[in-house]
VOSEDREN-259321 format. One record per residue: residue number from 1; x, y, z of N, C-alpha, C, O in turn. Coordinates in steps of 0.1 Angstrom, whole numbers, plus 5000, padded with zeros to 4 digits. Example, Ala and Ser with C-alpha at 12.3 -4.5 7.8 and 13.67 -1.06 7.14 Angstrom:
<koldrens>
     i    npx    npy    npz   capx   capy   capz    cpx    cpy    cpz    opx    opy    opz
     1   5132   4943   5078   5123   4955   5078   5132   4967   5078   5142   4967   5085
     2   5128   4978   5071   5137   4989   5071   5129   5000   5079   5134   5011   5080
</koldrens>
This chain:
<koldrens>
     i    npx    npy    npz   capx   capy   capz    cpx    cpy    cpz    opx    opy    opz
     1   7289   7175   8069   7281   7183   8078   7288   7182   8092   7290   7172   8097
     2   7290   7194   8097   7296   7195   8111   7286   7190   8121   7274   7189   8118
     3   7291   7188   8133   7282   7184   8144   7272   7194   8147   7260   7191   8149
     4   7276   7207   8147   7266   7217   8150   7256   7219   8139   7244   7221   8142
     5   7260   7217   8126   7250   7218   8115   7241   7206   8115   7229   7207   8112
     6   7246   7194   8119   7238   7182   8120   7227   7184   8131   7216   7180   8129
     7   7231   7190   8142   7222   7192   8153   7211   7202   8148   7199   7200   8151
     8   7215   7213   8141   7206   7222   8136   7196   7216   8126   7184   7219   8126
     9   7201   7207   8118   7193   7200   8108   7182   7192   8115   7171   7192   8111
    10   7186   7185   8125   7176   7177   8133   7166   7185   8139   7154   7182   8139
    11   7170   7196   8145   7161   7205   8152   7151   7211   8143   7139   7212   8146
    12   7156   7216   8131   7147   7222   8121   7136   7212   8116   7125   7215   8114
    13   7140   7199   8115   7131   7189   8111   7120   7187   8120   7110   7181   8116
    14   7121   7191   8132   7110   7189   8142   7100   7201   8143   7090   7200   8150
    15   7103   7211   8135   7095   7224   8136   7086   7226   8123   7089   7219   8113
    16   7076   7235   8124   7069   7238   8112   7076   7249   8105   7087   7254   8110
    17   7071   7254   8094   7078   7264   8086   7082   7277   8094   7093   7281   8094
    18   7072   7283   8100   7075   7295   8108   7085   7292   8119   7093   7301   8122
    19   7083   7281   8125   7093   7277   8136   7107   7276   8131   7116   7280   8137
    20   7108   7270   8119   7122   7269   8113   7128   7283   8110   7139   7285   8113
    21   7120   7291   8104   7124   7305   8101   7127   7313   8114   7137   7320   8114
    22   7118   7312   8124   7120   7319   8136   7133   7315   8143   7140   7323   8149
    23   7136   7302   8143   7148   7297   8150   7160   7304   8144   7169   7308   8151
    24   7160   7306   8131   7172   7312   8125   7172   7327   8128   7182   7333   8131
    25   7160   7334   8126   7159   7348   8129   7163   7351   8143   7170   7361   8146
    26   7160   7343   8153   7162   7345   8167   7177   7343   8171   7180   7346   8182
    27   7185   7338   8162   7199   7337   8165   7206   7351   8166   7216   7352   8172
    28   7199   7360   8160   7205   7374   8159   7216   7376   8149   7222   7386   8148
    29   7219   7365   8142   7230   7365   8132   7223   7369   8118   7212   7366   8116
    30   7231   7376   8110   7225   7380   8097   7220   7369   8088   7227   7359   8086
    31   7207   7369   8085   7201   7359   8076   7195   7365   8064   7188   7375   8065
    32   7198   7359   8053   7193   7364   8040   7185   7353   8033   7189   7342   8032
    33   7173   7357   8028   7165   7348   8020   7165   7353   8006   7162   7364   8003
    34   7170   7344   7997   7170   7348   7983   7158   7342   7976   7156   7330   7976
    35   7150   7350   7970   7138   7346   7963   7139   7348   7948   7143   7358   7943
    36   7134   7338   7941   7133   7339   7926   7118   7342   7923   7115   7342   7911
    37   7110   7344   7933   7095   7346   7931   7088   7334   7926   7076   7336   7922
    38   7094   7322   7927   7087   7310   7924   7077   7307   7935   7077   7313   7945
    39   7069   7297   7933   7058   7293   7943   7064   7290   7956   7058   7294   7966
    40   7075   7282   7957   7081   7279   7970   7085   7292   7977   7083   7293   7989
    41   7092   7300   7969   7098   7312   7975   7087   7322   7980   7088   7329   7990
    42   7075   7322   7973   7064   7330   7978   7059   7325   7991   7054   7333   8000
    43   7059   7312   7993   7055   7306   8006   7064   7311   8017   7059   7315   8028
    44   7077   7311   8015   7086   7316   8025   7085   7331   8027   7086   7335   8039
    45   7084   7338   8017   7082   7353   8018   7070   7356   8027   7071   7365   8036
    46   7059   7349   8024   7047   7352   8032   7049   7349   8047   7044   7356   8056
    47   7056   7338   8050   7059   7334   8063   7068   7344   8070   7065   7347   8082
    48   7078   7349   8064   7087   7359   8070   7079   7372   8072   7081   7378   8083
    49   7072   7376   8062   7065   7389   8064   7054   7389   8074   7053   7398   8082
    50   7045   7378   8074   7034   7378   8084   7039   7376   8098   7032   7380   8107
    51   7050   7369   8100   7055   7366   8113   7065   7378   8118   7069   7378   8129
    52   7067   7387   8109   7076   7398   8112   7090   7395   8116   7096   7400   8125
    53   7096   7385   8109   7109   7380   8112   7120   7389   8107   7119   7394   8096
    54   7131   7389   8114   7142   7398   8110   7151   7390   8100   7162   7385   8104
    55   7146   7389   8088   7153   7382   8077   7152   7390   8065   7141   7394   8061
    56   7163   7394   8059   7163   7402   8047   7159   7393   8035   7162   7382   8034
    57   7150   7399   8027   7145   7392   8015   7152   7399   8003   7150   7411   8001
    58   7159   7391   7994   7165   7397   7983   7162   7389   7971   7158   7377   7972
    59   7164   7395   7959   7162   7387   7946   7173   7391   7937   7178   7402   7937
    60   7176   7382   7928   7186   7385   7917   7179   7389   7905   7173   7381   7898
    61   7179   7402   7902   7173   7408   7890   7183   7407   7879   7191   7416   7877
    62   7182   7396   7872   7192   7393   7862   7192   7402   7849   7202   7402   7841
    63   7181   7409   7847   7179   7417   7835   7173   7409   7824   7170   7414   7813
    64   7170   7396   7826   7164   7387   7816   7152   7380   7822   7148   7370   7817
    65   7146   7386   7833   7134   7379   7839   7122   7381   7831   7121   7390   7822
    66   7112   7372   7833   7099   7373   7827   7092   7386   7832   7095   7390   7843
    67   7084   7392   7824   7076   7404   7828   7067   7400   7840   7065   7408   7849
    68   7062   7388   7839   7053   7383   7850   7061   7383   7863   7055   7385   7874
    69   7073   7379   7863   7081   7379   7875   7084   7393   7881   7083   7395   7893
    70   7087   7402   7872   7090   7416   7876   7077   7421   7882   7078   7428   7892
    71   7065   7419   7876   7053   7424   7882   7050   7418   7896   7044   7425   7904
    72   7053   7405   7897   7051   7398   7910   7059   7404   7921   7055   7404   7933
    73   7071   7409   7918   7079   7415   7929   7072   7427   7934   7071   7428   7947
    74   7067   7436   7926   7060   7448   7930   7047   7444   7938   7043   7450   7948
    75   7040   7434   7933   7027   7430   7939   7030   7424   7953   7022   7427   7963
    76   7040   7416   7954   7044   7410   7967   7048   7421   7978   7044   7420   7989
    77   7056   7430   7973   7060   7441   7982   7048   7449   7987   7047   7452   7999
    78   7039   7452   7978   7027   7460   7982   7018   7453   7991   7013   7458   8001
    79   7016   7440   7989   7007   7432   7997   7012   7430   8011   7004   7431   8020
    80   7025   7427   8013   7030   7424   8026   7037   7436   8032   7042   7435   8044
    81   7038   7447   8025   7044   7459   8031   7059   7457   8034   7064   7461   8044
    82   7066   7450   8024   7080   7447   8026   7088   7453   8014   7083   7457   8004
    83   7101   7452   8016   7110   7455   8005   7118   7443   8001   7124   7436   8009
    84   7117   7440   7988   7126   7429   7982   7137   7436   7976   7136   7442   7965
    85   7149   7434   7982   7161   7441   7976   7165   7434   7963   7166   7422   7962
    86   7168   7443   7953   7173   7438   7940   7188   7438   7939   7194   7448   7942
    87   7194   7427   7935   7208   7427   7932   7209   7424   7917   7205   7414   7912
    88   7216   7433   7910   7216   7432   7895   7231   7430   7891   7240   7433   7898
    89   7232   7424   7879   7246   7422   7874   7253   7435   7871   7246   7446   7868
    90   7266   7435   7871   7274   7447   7868   7274   7450   7853   7276   7440   7845
    91   7271   7462   7849   7270   7465   7835   7283   7461   7827   7282   7456   7816
    92   7295   7465   7832   7307   7461   7824   7308   7446   7822   7313   7441   7812
    93   7304   7438   7832   7305   7424   7831   7295   7419   7820   7298   7410   7813
    94   7283   7424   7820   7273   7420   7810   7278   7424   7796   7277   7416   7787
    95   7284   7436   7795   7289   7441   7782   7300   7432   7777   7301   7428   7765
    96   7309   7427   7787   7320   7418   7783   7315   7405   7778   7320   7399   7769
    97   7304   7400   7785   7298   7387   7781   7293   7388   7767   7295   7380   7758
    98   7286   7399   7764   7280   7401   7751   7291   7402   7740   7289   7396   7729
    99   7301   7409   7743   7312   7410   7733   7318   7396   7730   7322   7393   7719
   100   7320   7388   7740   7326   7375   7739   7317   7364   7733   7321   7357   7724
   101   7304   7364   7738   7296   7353   7734   7283   7357   7726   7277   7349   7719
   102   7280   7370   7726   7267   7374   7720   7256   7375   7731   7258   7368   7741
   103   7246   7383   7729   7236   7384   7739   7230   7371   7743   7227   7369   7755
   104   7227   7362   7734   7221   7349   7736   7231   7338   7734   7226   7327   7729
   105   7243   7340   7736   7253   7330   7733   7252   7318   7742   7259   7308   7739
   106   7244   7319   7753   7243   7307   7762   7237   7295   7755   7238   7284   7760
   107   7230   7297   7744   7225   7285   7737   7236   7277   7730   7233   7266   7726
   108   7247   7283   7727   7257   7277   7719   7266   7267   7726   7271   7258   7720
   109   7268   7268   7739   7277   7259   7746   7274   7260   7761   7269   7270   7766
   110   7277   7249   7768   7276   7249   7783   7285   7259   7789   7281   7266   7799
   111   7297   7261   7783   7306   7271   7788   7300   7285   7788   7301   7292   7797
   112   7294   7288   7777   7288   7301   7775   7276   7303   7784   7274   7314   7790
   113   7269   7293   7786   7257   7294   7795   7262   7296   7810   7257   7304   7817
   114   7272   7288   7814   7278   7290   7827   7284   7304   7829   7283   7310   7840
   115   7290   7309   7819   7295   7323   7819   7284   7333   7821   7286   7343   7829
   116   7273   7331   7815   7262   7340   7816   7256   7339   7830   7253   7350   7837
   117   7255   7327   7836   7250   7326   7849   7259   7332   7859   7255   7337   7869
   118   7272   7331   7856   7282   7337   7865   7280   7352   7866   7281   7358   7877
   119   7278   7359   7854   7277   7373   7854   7263   7378   7860   7263   7387   7867
   120   7253   7371   7856   7239   7376   7859   7234   7370   7873   7225   7376   7878
   121   7240   7359   7878   7234   7353   7890   7245   7351   7901   7243   7356   7912
   122   7256   7345   7898   7265   7341   7908   7272   7353   7914   7274   7354   7926
   123   7277   7363   7906   7283   7374   7911   7274   7383   7919   7277   7387   7930
   124   7261   7386   7914   7252   7393   7923   7248   7386   7936   7246   7392   7946
   125   7248   7372   7935   7245   7364   7947   7256   7366   7957   7253   7368   7969
   126   7268   7367   7953   7280   7369   7962   7278   7382   7969   7281   7383   7981
   127   7274   7392   7962   7272   7405   7969   7260   7405   7978   7260   7411   7989
   128   7249   7398   7974   7237   7397   7983   7240   7390   7996   7235   7393   8006
   129   7249   7379   7995   7252   7371   8007   7264   7377   8015   7267   7371   8026
   130   7270   7387   8011   7281   7393   8018   7278   7396   8033   7269   7404   8035
   131   7285   7390   8042   7282   7392   8056   7272   7383   8063   7270   7384   8075
   132   7265   7375   8055   7254   7366   8060   7260   7354   8067   7270   7349   8063
   133   7253   7350   8078   7257   7338   8085   7247   7327   8080   7251   7315   8081
   134   7235   7330   8076   7225   7320   8072   7220   7325   8058   7217   7336   8056
   135   7219   7315   8049   7213   7317   8036   7201   7308   8035   7202   7296   8035
   136   7189   7314   8034   7176   7307   8033   7172   7305   8019   7172   7315   8011
   137   7168   7293   8015   7164   7291   8001   7151   7283   8001   7146   7279   8011
   138   7146   7282   7989   7133   7275   7986   7136   7261   7981   7127   7255   7975
   139   7147   7255   7983   7150   7242   7977   7141   7231   7983   7138   7231   7995
   140   7137   7222   7975   7129   7210   7980   7135   7198   7974   7141   7198   7963
   141   7133   7187   7981   7138   7174   7976   7131   7169   7963   7137   7162   7955
   142   7119   7173   7961   7111   7168   7950   7114   7176   7937   7108   7173   7927
   143   7122   7186   7937   7124   7195   7926   7131   7188   7915   7128   7190   7903
   144   7141   7180   7918   7150   7173   7908   7158   7163   7915   7159   7162   7927
   145   7164   7154   7907   7172   7143   7912   7184   7149   7919   7189   7143   7929
   146   7189   7161   7914   7201   7167   7920   7198   7172   7934   7207   7175   7942
   147   7185   7174   7938   7181   7179   7951   7174   7169   7960   7168   7173   7970
   148   7174   7157   7956   7167   7146   7963   7171   7144   7978   7163   7140   7986
   149   7183   7148   7981   7188   7146   7994   7190   7159   8002   7197   7160   8012
   150   7183   7169   7997   7184   7183   8004   7181   7182   8019   7170   7178   8023
   151   7190   7187   8027   7188   7187   8042   7181   7200   8046   7179   7209   8037
   152   7177   7201   8058   7172   7214   8063   7183   7224   8065   7181   7236   8064
   153   7195   7219   8069   7206   7228   8072   7219   7221   8066   7220   7209   8068
   154   7227   7229   8060   7239   7223   8054   7250   7234   8054   7247   7246   8052
   155   7262   7230   8057   7273   7240   8057   7277   7242   8043   7280   7233   8035
   156   7278   7255   8039   7283   7260   8026   7297   7265   8029   7299   7277   8031
   157   7307   7256   8029   7321   7260   8032   7327   7270   8023   7334   7279   8027
   158   7323   7269   8010   7329   7279   8000   7324   7293   8003   7332   7302   8000
   159   7312   7294   8008   7307   7308   8010   7308   7312   8025   7305   7323   8029
   160   7312   7302   8033   7314   7305   8047   7301   7308   8055   7301   7317   8063
   161   7291   7301   8052   7278   7302   8059   7270   7289   8060   7275   7279   8055
   162   7259   7290   8066   7250   7278   8067   7238   7280   8058   7231   7290   8059
   163   7235   7271   8049   7223   7272   8041   7212   7265   8047   7213   7254   8052
   164   7200   7272   8048   7188   7267   8054   7178   7265   8043   7174   7274   8036
   165   7172   7253   8043   7162   7249   8033   7149   7245   8040   7146   7233   8042
   166   7141   7255   8045   7130   7252   8053   7118   7244   8047   7109   7239   8054
   167   7119   7243   8034   7108   7236   8026   7113   7222   8021   7107   7216   8012
   168   7125   7218   8026   7131   7206   8021   7122   7194   8020   7122   7186   8010
   169   7113   7192   8030   7104   7180   8030   7090   7183   8025   7082   7174   8026
   170   7088   7195   8019   7074   7198   8014   7073   7192   7999   7083   7193   7991
   171   7062   7187   7996   7059   7183   7983   7052   7195   7975   7049   7205   7981
   172   7052   7193   7962   7045   7204   7954   7030   7205   7958   7025   7216   7958
   173   7024   7194   7961   7010   7194   7966   7009   7202   7979   6999   7210   7981
   174   7019   7200   7988   7019   7208   8001   7019   7223   7998   7012   7231   8004
   175   7028   7226   7989   7030   7240   7985   7018   7246   7980   7013   7257   7984
   176   7012   7239   7970   6999   7245   7964   6988   7246   7974   6981   7256   7973
   177   6987   7237   7983   6976   7237   7993   6978   7249   8002   6969   7256   8006
   178   6991   7251   8006   6994   7262   8015   6992   7276   8008   6986   7285   8014
   179   6995   7277   7995   6993   7289   7988   6978   7292   7987   6974   7304   7989
   180   6970   7282   7984   6955   7284   7984   6950   7288   7997   6941   7297   7998
   181   6954   7282   8008   6949   7284   8021   6952   7298   8026   6944   7304   8033
   182   6963   7303   8022   6968   7317   8027   6967   7328   8016   6971   7339   8018
   183   6961   7324   8005   6959   7334   7994   6972   7341   7990   6972   7353   7989
   184   6982   7333   7988   6995   7339   7985   6996   7341   7970   6993   7332   7962
   185   7000   7353   7966   7001   7356   7951   7013   7348   7945   7023   7347   7951
   186   7010   7342   7933   7021   7334   7927   7022   7339   7912   7013   7345   7907
   187   7033   7335   7906   7035   7338   7892   7025   7331   7883   7023   7319   7884
   188   7018   7339   7875   7008   7333   7866   7014   7323   7856   7007   7315   7850
   189   7027   7323   7854   7034   7313   7846   7032   7299   7851   7033   7289   7843
   190   7031   7297   7864   7029   7284   7870   7017   7277   7864   7017   7265   7861
   191   7006   7285   7862   6994   7279   7856   6995   7276   7841   6987   7269   7836
   192   7006   7280   7835   7008   7278   7821   7019   7267   7818   7024   7266   7807
   193   7022   7260   7829   7031   7248   7827   7046   7251   7831   7055   7244   7827
   194   7048   7262   7838   7062   7265   7843   7063   7263   7858   7061   7273   7865
   195   7066   7251   7863   7067   7249   7877   7080   7255   7883   7080   7259   7894
   196   7090   7257   7874   7103   7263   7878   7106   7274   7868   7106   7272   7856
   197   7108   7286   7874   7109   7298   7865   7122   7305   7868   7125   7309   7879
   198   7130   7307   7857   7142   7315   7858   7142   7326   7849   7132   7333   7847
   199   7153   7328   7842   7153   7338   7831   7145   7334   7819   7143   7323   7816
   200   7139   7344   7813   7129   7341   7802   7135   7333   7791   7129   7323   7787
   201   7147   7337   7785   7152   7329   7774   7157   7315   7778   7159   7306   7769
   202   7158   7312   7791   7164   7299   7795   7153   7290   7802   7157   7280   7808
   203   7140   7294   7801   7130   7286   7807   7118   7284   7797   7114   7293   7790
   204   7114   7271   7797   7102   7268   7789   7092   7260   7798   7095   7256   7809
   205   7080   7259   7793   7070   7251   7800   7074   7236   7799   7080   7232   7789
   206   7070   7228   7809   7074   7214   7808   7063   7206   7801   7051   7211   7800
   207   7066   7194   7797   7057   7186   7790   7051   7176   7801   7057   7174   7811
   208   7039   7170   7798   7034   7161   7808   7044   7150   7811   7049   7143   7803
   209   7045   7147   7824   7054   7137   7829   7068   7141   7831   7076   7133   7836
   210   7072   7153   7827   7086   7157   7829   7088   7162   7843   7079   7166   7850
   211   7101   7161   7848   7104   7166   7861   7101   7181   7862   7101   7188   7852
   212   7100   7186   7874   7097   7200   7877   7107   7209   7870   7103   7220   7865
   213   7120   7206   7870   7130   7215   7865   7134   7212   7850   7145   7216   7846
   214   7126   7204   7843   7130   7200   7830   7130   7212   7820   7136   7212   7810
   215   7122   7222   7824   7122   7234   7815   7133   7244   7817   7133   7254   7810
   216   7142   7241   7826   7154   7250   7828   7165   7245   7819   7169   7234   7820
   217   7171   7254   7811   7182   7251   7802   7179   7238   7794   7187   7229   7794
   218   7167   7238   7788   7162   7225   7782   7170   7220   7770   7169   7209   7767
   219   7178   7229   7764   7186   7225   7753   7199   7217   7756   7205   7212   7748
   220   7202   7216   7769   7213   7209   7774   7209   7194   7777   7197   7192   7780
   221   7218   7185   7777   7215   7171   7779   7217   7166   7793   7211   7156   7797
   222   7224   7173   7801   7227   7169   7815   7214   7170   7823   7209   7181   7825
   223   7208   7159   7828   7196   7159   7835   7197   7166   7849   7187   7169   7855
   224   7210   7167   7854   7212   7174   7867   7217   7188   7865   7224   7193   7874
   225   7215   7194   7854   7220   7207   7851   7215   7218   7862   7204   7217   7866
   226   7224   7226   7866   7221   7237   7875   7229   7249   7870   7237   7248   7861
   227   7226   7261   7876   7233   7273   7872   7245   7275   7881   7254   7283   7877
   228   7246   7269   7892   7257   7270   7901   7254   7277   7914   7262   7277   7923
   229   7242   7282   7915   7238   7289   7928   7238   7279   7939   7242   7282   7950
   230   7234   7266   7936   7233   7256   7947   7242   7245   7945   7241   7234   7951
   231   7252   7246   7936   7262   7236   7934   7275   7243   7934   7280   7250   7925
   232   7282   7241   7946   7295   7248   7948   7307   7239   7946   7307   7228   7953
   233   7316   7242   7938   7328   7234   7937   7339   7239   7946   7343   7251   7945
   234   7344   7231   7955   7354   7235   7964   7367   7230   7959   7369   7218   7956
   235   7377   7239   7958   7390   7235   7953   7397   7224   7962   7396   7225   7975
   236   7403   7214   7956   7410   7204   7964   7423   7208   7969   7430   7200   7975
</koldrens>
């Protein structure tokens, strides 16, 4: 973490949610919030919309989302009078994946699953973040062991921007209380045991006592599995 990013991290830690978002918006630099329409992201969307902050809101429409997620995009746009920009995978890339691995080939190997995430999520994300100085996410420390040390601000050297995690210190109980207090619409799948929601074929409800993200890519053994959106490998 650079000195400037460390200073920003400390400053953000002293502010409330709207204050954290406003600080970034007021820099005048391009800021992008990527939402998966999960409960954390809905909290951030509501804060951006009601405060009228100059932060673009985008989502990765992978083509394999739950119907409930698709419906929530439209509901959220209508409620807050905003546009959630959709970034979709390139059709030739999807077709190439299907030819190589099959439509649901991600179940067969980690390599195939990563290839699917590359086509449906990472490449669209790169387009969504093109030109951004700040990338705002809904990451929280309590979501998984892999995210336990999530800072408020961190340099993403591979993408050439600063990632902002304004909910880093919020617990799931904090999130739920905030949603109820502000009547924020959330995905009905949360009430059915899905605390973390991604693509439909790659997400299941969790069992009692399981971590929040245990339902993501559940057929793999790595407890710290991720799709690559928030785990960047930098060449040595």
